[in-house]
Structures are given as C-alpha cells and as structure tokens.
MARVOMI-765057 format. One line per field, with one value per atom (N, C-alpha, C, O): residue in three letters; residue number from 1; z, y, x. Coordinates in nm, 3 decimals, padded with zeros to 5 digits. Atoms other than C-alpha are relative to their C-alpha. Layout:
// MARVOMI-765057
code [ALA; ...]
pos [NUM; ...]
pz [Z; ...]
py [Y; ...]
px [X; ...]
This chain:
// MARVOMI-765057
code [MET; MET; MET; MET; THR; THR; THR; THR; HIS; HIS; HIS; HIS; LYS; LYS; LYS; LYS; LYS; LYS; LYS; LYS; THR; THR; THR; THR; GLY; GLY; GLY; GLY; THR; THR; THR; THR; VAL; VAL; VAL; VAL; ALA; ALA; ALA; ALA; SER; SER; SER; SER; THR; THR; THR; THR; ASN; ASN; ASN; ASN; MET; MET; MET; MET; GLN; GLN; GLN; GLN; LYS; LYS; LYS; LYS; THR; THR; THR; THR; VAL; VAL; VAL; VAL; ILE; ILE; ILE; ILE; VAL; VAL; VAL; VAL; SER; SER; SER; SER; VAL; VAL; VAL; VAL; GLU; GLU; GLU; GLU; SER; SER; SER; SER; ARG; ARG; ARG; ARG; MET; MET; MET; MET; ARG; ARG; ARG; ARG; HIS; HIS; HIS; HIS; PRO; PRO; PRO; PRO; PHE; PHE; PHE; PHE; TYR; TYR; TYR; TYR; LYS; LYS; LYS; LYS; LYS; LYS; LYS; LYS; VAL; VAL; VAL; VAL; VAL; VAL; VAL; VAL; ARG; ARG; ARG; ARG; SER; SER; SER; SER; ASN; ASN; ASN; ASN; LYS; LYS; LYS; LYS; LYS; LYS; LYS; LYS; PHE; PHE; PHE; PHE; LYS; LYS; LYS; LYS; ALA; ALA; ALA; ALA; HIS; HIS; HIS; HIS; CYS; CYS; CYS; CYS; GLU; GLU; GLU; GLU; ILE; ILE; ILE; ILE; ASP; ASP; ASP; ASP; VAL; VAL; VAL; VAL; VAL; VAL; VAL; VAL; VAL; VAL; VAL; VAL; GLY; GLY; GLY; GLY; ASP; ASP; ASP; ASP; LEU; LEU; LEU; LEU; VAL; VAL; VAL; VAL; GLU; GLU; GLU; GLU; ILE; ILE; ILE; ILE; MET; MET; MET; MET; GLU; GLU; GLU; GLU; THR; THR; THR; THR; ARG; ARG; ARG; ARG; PRO; PRO; PRO; PRO; ILE; ILE; ILE; ILE; SER; SER; SER; SER; LYS; LYS; LYS; LYS; GLU; GLU; GLU; GLU; VAL; VAL; VAL; VAL; ARG; ARG; ARG; ARG; PHE; PHE; PHE; PHE; LYS; LYS; LYS; LYS; VAL; VAL; VAL; VAL; ILE; ILE; ILE; ILE; SER; SER; SER; SER; LYS; LYS; LYS; LYS; VAL; VAL; VAL; VAL; ASP; ASP; ASP; ASP; LYS; LYS; LYS; LYS; LYS; LYS; LYS; LYS]
pos [1; 1; 1; 1; 2; 2; 2; 2; 3; 3; 3; 3; 4; 4; 4; 4; 5; 5; 5; 5; 6; 6; 6; 6; 7; 7; 7; 7; 8; 8; 8; 8; 9; 9; 9; 9; 10; 10; 10; 10; 11; 11; 11; 11; 12; 12; 12; 12; 13; 13; 13; 13; 14; 14; 14; 14; 15; 15; 15; 15; 16; 16; 16; 16; 17; 17; 17; 17; 18; 18; 18; 18; 19; 19; 19; 19; 20; 20; 20; 20; 21; 21; 21; 21; 22; 22; 22; 22; 23; 23; 23; 23; 24; 24; 24; 24; 25; 25; 25; 25; 26; 26; 26; 26; 27; 27; 27; 27; 28; 28; 28; 28; 29; 29; 29; 29; 30; 30; 30; 30; 31; 31; 31; 31; 32; 32; 32; 32; 33; 33; 33; 33; 34; 34; 34; 34; 35; 35; 35; 35; 36; 36; 36; 36; 37; 37; 37; 37; 38; 38; 38; 38; 39; 39; 39; 39; 40; 40; 40; 40; 41; 41; 41; 41; 42; 42; 42; 42; 43; 43; 43; 43; 44; 44; 44; 44; 45; 45; 45; 45; 46; 46; 46; 46; 47; 47; 47; 47; 48; 48; 48; 48; 49; 49; 49; 49; 50; 50; 50; 50; 51; 51; 51; 51; 52; 52; 52; 52; 53; 53; 53; 53; 54; 54; 54; 54; 55; 55; 55; 55; 56; 56; 56; 56; 57; 57; 57; 57; 58; 58; 58; 58; 59; 59; 59; 59; 60; 60; 60; 60; 61; 61; 61; 61; 62; 62; 62; 62; 63; 63; 63; 63; 64; 64; 64; 64; 65; 65; 65; 65; 66; 66; 66; 66; 67; 67; 67; 67; 68; 68; 68; 68; 69; 69; 69; 69; 70; 70; 70; 70; 71; 71; 71; 71; 72; 72; 72; 72; 73; 73; 73; 73; 74; 74; 74; 74; 75; 75; 75; 75; 76; 76; 76; 76; 77; 77; 77; 77; 78; 78; 78; 78]
pz [00.141; -05.083; -00.077; -00.042; 00.079; -05.342; -00.123; -00.185; 00.116; -05.616; -00.116; -00.108; 00.119; -05.959; -00.110; -00.126; 00.111; -06.257; -00.119; -00.102; 00.122; -06.617; -00.072; -00.091; 00.066; -06.795; -00.090; -00.101; 00.095; -07.044; 00.065; 00.134; -00.054; -06.947; -00.075; -00.198; 00.060; -07.007; 00.009; -00.076; -00.018; -06.879; 00.076; 00.166; -00.069; -06.772; 00.035; 00.034; -00.022; -06.685; 00.139; 00.161; -00.135; -06.318; 00.019; -00.057; -00.031; -06.168; 00.077; 00.181; -00.065; -06.077; 00.021; 00.099; -00.010; -06.111; -00.140; -00.218; 00.128; -06.408; 00.028; 00.134; -00.009; -06.466; -00.092; -00.211; 00.073; -06.573; -00.012; 00.087; 00.027; -06.736; -00.010; -00.096; -00.005; -06.653; -00.048; 00.005; 00.055; -06.858; 00.060; 00.068; -00.050; -06.706; -00.080; -00.121; 00.075; -06.881; 00.084; 00.150; -00.072; -06.726; -00.080; -00.160; 00.068; -06.854; 00.083; 00.203; -00.070; -06.766; 00.048; -00.028; -00.055; -06.536; -00.070; -00.080; 00.062; -06.716; -00.152; -00.214; 00.145; -07.074; -00.065; -00.187; 00.047; -07.107; -00.103; -00.180; 00.091; -07.304; 00.077; 00.196; -00.064; -07.232; 00.010; -00.090; -00.026; -07.074; 00.041; 00.129; -00.031; -07.067; 00.086; 00.069; -00.081; -06.807; 00.023; 00.034; -00.023; -06.753; 00.136; 00.177; -00.126; -06.422; -00.005; -00.050; 00.003; -06.385; 00.140; 00.238; -00.126; -06.113; -00.014; -00.118; -00.005; -06.016; 00.060; 00.165; -00.044; -05.980; 00.004; -00.084; -00.013; -05.861; -00.101; -00.113; 00.109; -06.145; 00.004; -00.008; 00.004; -06.130; -00.136; -00.168; 00.130; -06.476; -00.107; -00.085; 00.109; -06.808; -00.085; -00.153; 00.082; -06.971; -00.075; -00.036; 00.079; -07.234; -00.014; 00.016; 00.016; -07.308; -00.102; -00.211; 00.089; -07.464; 00.038; -00.016; -00.043; -07.292; 00.086; 00.161; -00.082; -07.136; 00.121; 00.106; -00.122; -06.772; 00.099; 00.091; -00.109; -06.469; 00.128; 00.160; -00.125; -06.143; 00.116; 00.099; -00.120; -05.789; 00.111; 00.126; -00.113; -05.486; 00.107; 00.134; -00.100; -05.218; 00.110; 00.109; -00.107; -04.907; -00.061; -00.172; 00.054; -04.953; -00.013; 00.083; 00.026; -05.113; 00.014; 00.061; -00.019; -05.122; 00.020; 00.046; -00.025; -05.090; -00.093; -00.049; 00.098; -05.408; -00.059; -00.128; 00.062; -05.506; 00.091; 00.203; -00.077; -05.388; -00.078; -00.029; 00.084; -05.669; -00.041; -00.034; 00.045; -05.797; -00.130; -00.143; 00.126; -06.151; 00.023; 00.069; -00.019; -06.141; -00.124; -00.115; 00.122; -06.503; -00.122; -00.120; 00.129; -06.861; -00.074; -00.100; 00.064; -07.032; -00.149; -00.206; 00.145; -07.390; -00.041; 00.038; 00.053; -07.608; -00.115; -00.209; 00.106; -07.824; -00.119; -00.218]
py [-00.014; -02.937; -00.115; -00.231; 00.103; -03.123; -00.031; 00.059; 00.044; -03.324; -00.019; -00.100; 00.012; -03.282; -00.065; -00.037; 00.068; -03.501; 00.003; 00.010; 00.005; -03.508; -00.130; -00.165; 00.128; -03.837; -00.036; 00.037; 00.049; -04.037; -00.110; -00.196; 00.104; -04.249; -00.129; -00.135; 00.129; -04.612; -00.100; -00.188; 00.095; -04.793; 00.067; 00.148; -00.051; -04.712; -00.116; -00.098; 00.120; -05.064; -00.007; -00.091; 00.004; -04.991; 00.112; 00.210; -00.104; -04.789; 00.112; 00.088; -00.121; -04.434; -00.003; 00.077; 00.007; -04.534; -00.018; -00.099; 00.015; -04.491; -00.024; 00.011; 00.019; -04.595; 00.104; 00.111; -00.107; -04.303; -00.034; -00.061; 00.027; -04.361; 00.132; 00.215; -00.123; -04.085; -00.029; -00.118; 00.020; -04.059; 00.102; 00.221; -00.092; -03.913; -00.022; -00.134; 00.009; -03.836; 00.058; 00.160; -00.049; -03.795; -00.032; -00.126; 00.023; -03.775; -00.097; -00.078; 00.099; -04.076; 00.067; 00.139; -00.073; -03.959; -00.030; 00.058; 00.035; -04.145; 00.008; 00.065; 00.008; -04.202; 00.124; 00.139; -00.127; -03.861; -00.017; 00.075; 00.025; -04.018; 00.021; -00.010; -00.021; -03.924; -00.135; -00.203; 00.128; -04.223; 00.029; 00.111; -00.018; -04.245; -00.116; -00.230; 00.105; -04.437; 00.033; 00.150; -00.016; -04.491; -00.056; -00.159; 00.051; -04.530; 00.017; 00.119; -00.003; -04.612; 00.026; -00.033; -00.035; -04.461; -00.027; 00.000; 00.013; -04.554; 00.129; 00.174; -00.129; -04.238; -00.003; -00.061; -00.014; -04.165; 00.103; 00.210; -00.087; -04.008; 00.017; -00.081; -00.031; -03.836; 00.055; 00.055; -00.057; -03.675; -00.108; -00.216; 00.097; -03.850; 00.006; 00.105; 00.009; -03.959; -00.131; -00.227; 00.122; -04.216; -00.029; 00.056; 00.040; -04.407; 00.091; 00.113; -00.088; -04.174; 00.146; 00.228; -00.139; -03.853; 00.040; -00.042; -00.054; -03.635; 00.065; 00.157; -00.050; -03.566; 00.044; 00.004; -00.044; -03.395; -00.065; -00.059; 00.067; -03.592; 00.067; 00.127; -00.061; -03.476; -00.103; -00.182; 00.090; -03.669; 00.041; 00.160; -00.027; -03.700; -00.107; -00.192; 00.100; -03.900; -00.136; -00.142; 00.132; -04.278; -00.017; -00.001; 00.021; -04.349; -00.147; -00.181; 00.144; -04.726; -00.060; 00.012; 00.066; -04.984; 00.049; 00.067; -00.037; -04.875; 00.140; 00.188; -00.129; -04.542; 00.112; 00.127; -00.110; -04.239; 00.131; 00.232; -00.119; -03.989; 00.028; -00.060; -00.041; -03.795; 00.077; 00.158; -00.073; -03.670; 00.140; 00.154; -00.138; -03.289; 00.048; 00.098; -00.053; -03.203; -00.075; -00.141; 00.056; -03.320; 00.110; 00.217; -00.102; -03.133; 00.004; 00.111; 00.005; -03.252; -00.136; -00.231; 00.129; -03.527; -00.036; 00.043; 00.042; -03.724; -00.052; -00.092]
px [-00.031; -04.623; -00.063; -00.044; 00.065; -04.825; 00.083; 00.140; -00.075; -04.661; -00.096; -00.189; 00.083; -04.817; 00.082; 00.201; -00.064; -04.736; -00.094; -00.216; 00.079; -04.853; 00.031; 00.147; -00.020; -04.907; -00.116; -00.215; 00.100; -05.109; -00.082; -00.028; 00.088; -05.409; 00.028; 00.016; -00.033; -05.312; -00.115; -00.127; 00.110; -05.622; -00.113; -00.091; 00.119; -05.978; -00.093; -00.214; 00.081; -06.098; -00.063; -00.151; 00.056; -06.175; -00.101; -00.102; 00.099; -06.459; 00.067; 00.128; -00.053; -06.350; 00.151; 00.203; -00.145; -05.982; 00.059; 00.010; -00.069; -05.749; 00.148; 00.199; -00.144; -05.390; 00.065; 00.035; -00.065; -05.171; 00.148; 00.215; -00.140; -04.832; 00.075; 00.045; -00.077; -04.582; 00.141; 00.209; -00.135; -04.262; 00.095; 00.063; -00.102; -03.949; 00.128; 00.159; -00.125; -03.622; 00.113; 00.095; -00.117; -03.279; 00.125; 00.126; -00.126; -02.925; 00.083; 00.100; -00.082; -02.709; 00.128; 00.193; -00.115; -02.428; 00.133; 00.218; -00.129; -02.148; -00.006; 00.083; 00.006; -02.266; -00.060; -00.053; 00.056; -02.439; -00.111; -00.139; 00.111; -02.725; -00.131; -00.140; 00.129; -03.086; -00.072; -00.093; 00.066; -03.261; -00.144; -00.169; 00.142; -03.640; -00.048; -00.003; 00.060; -03.838; -00.146; -00.183; 00.143; -04.210; -00.036; 00.016; 00.053; -04.388; -00.150; -00.201; 00.145; -04.755; -00.055; -00.010; 00.065; -04.972; -00.149; -00.208; 00.145; -05.328; -00.054; -00.008; 00.053; -05.534; -00.152; -00.216; 00.144; -05.886; -00.048; 00.010; 00.044; -06.085; -00.151; -00.225; 00.143; -06.425; -00.041; -00.160; 00.032; -06.402; 00.005; 00.060; 00.009; -06.464; 00.127; 00.151; -00.121; -06.135; 00.000; -00.067; -00.016; -06.045; 00.149; 00.233; -00.139; -05.725; 00.067; 00.014; -00.073; -05.469; -00.008; 00.067; 00.011; -05.579; 00.120; 00.172; -00.106; -05.311; -00.065; -00.145; 00.063; -05.406; 00.106; 00.223; -00.086; -05.257; -00.049; -00.168; 00.036; -05.250; 00.073; 00.179; -00.057; -05.181; 00.001; -00.092; -00.010; -05.063; -00.100; -00.119; 00.102; -05.330; 00.008; 00.097; 00.003; -05.416; -00.032; -00.086; 00.034; -05.450; -00.151; -00.225; 00.142; -05.787; -00.035; -00.143; 00.017; -05.748; 00.140; 00.236; -00.127; -05.471; 00.111; 00.225; -00.103; -05.290; -00.019; 00.071; 00.028; -05.450; 00.048; 00.000; -00.057; -05.249; -00.003; 00.047; 00.006; -05.315; -00.143; -00.229; 00.132; -05.616; 00.017; 00.109; -00.005; -05.683; -00.057; -00.170; 00.043; -05.703; -00.075; -00.187; 00.061; -05.775; 00.051; 00.154; -00.040; -05.762; 00.075; 00.020; -00.082; -05.478; -00.024; -00.045; 00.008; -05.509; -00.051; -00.049; 00.042; -05.648; 00.090; 00.107; -00.091; -05.406; -00.074; -00.011]
C-alpha cells in the first residue's frame, strides 16, 4: 500500500530534492477544537516546481539518508 500526501512546496534549494510541507487537521479529543499541524518531508523531484506549488507526493524506497518520498505530480499553482 502506498501512502500519498498533498502539500505545498516550501523549498527548492537542493538539486532534484524539494521540501514539501503537509498540513494535517484533527479534532482534539477533550477540547473538541480543530488543531492544525505541519510536517515537512524531503521529496525527490524530477518535474519543474517552484515554491508555493501544490504537489502530490508518494512514499517510496529510501533514495538517500533523509529522502523517502517522490513527487508524483503538480496539482495546482498557488
């Protein structure tokens, strides 16, 4: 089973690697308030993206020490 996530490109300073910020929202079990959290993933990227693009990433085999995701497609441009 492959895990797909959608997030915003936060940085493109590395060669063939981008940092994607994925936001998740959950309801707090006691206070019942919606809590947002961001997690950043390093993803291998062969397509041309810029900071602010909405992309879809997929979990893959380890490509390097910290890269475990691959950019599948560009969903939208902000």
